[in-house]
C-alpha positions in Angstrom: -4.5 60.2 116.5 -5.9 61.6 113.3 -9.5 62.5 112.4 -11.4 59.4 111.1 -11.6 61.0 107.6 -7.9 61.1 107.2 -6.8 58.2 109.5 -4.5 55.6 108.0 -4.6 52.5 110.2 -1.7 50.3 109.3 1.1 48.0 110.4 4.4 49.9 110.4 7.6 47.9 109.7 11.0 49.3 110.8 14.5 48.2 111.9 15.2 48.3 115.6 17.9 50.7 116.8 21.5 49.7 115.8 23.2 47.2 117.9 20.0 45.3 119.0 18.5 42.2 117.5 14.9 42.2 116.5 14.1 39.6 119.1 15.8 41.6 121.9 14.0 44.7 120.8 10.7 42.9 120.8 11.4 41.8 124.4 12.5 45.3 125.5 9.3 46.8 124.1 7.3 44.1 126.0 9.0 45.2 129.2 8.0 48.8 128.4 4.4 47.6 127.9 4.2 47.5 124.1 3.5 44.4 122.1 5.3 44.4 118.7 6.1 41.7 116.2 9.5 40.6 115.2 9.8 36.9 116.1 8.7 35.4 112.8 11.4 34.0 110.6 10.6 36.5 107.9 11.1 39.5 110.2 14.0 38.2 112.2 16.0 37.2 109.2 15.7 40.8 107.9 16.2 42.4 111.4 12.8 44.0 111.2 10.0 44.6 113.6 6.3 45.6 113.2 3.9 47.6 115.3 0.2 48.0 114.5 -1.2 51.5 114.6 -4.9 50.8 114.2 -7.9 50.9 116.4 -8.2 53.3 119.3 -4.5 54.4 119.3 -3.8 57.9 120.6 -0.6 60.0 120.5 -0.4 59.6 124.3 -0.4 55.8 123.8 2.7 55.8 121.6 4.6 58.9 122.8 6.4 57.0 125.6 7.7 54.4 123.1 8.9 57.1 120.7 10.6 59.0 123.6 12.4 55.8 124.5 13.5 55.2 120.9 14.8 58.7 120.6 17.3 58.2 123.5 
């Protein structure tokens, strides 16, 4: 999404939307076609999930997920 010179490949950790467990959110993302992490004890206990934004990821790859999260 960013030029190579300023790209910052990373793993982003965030809380799922209110009212949904991390496990249920991970499953919902899987149904939408996205693989995110959240099943580990460390993440589940803290109600957190993670998504990797590294490699050949483009804005068009993540925009549908962001649109769903904004609803």
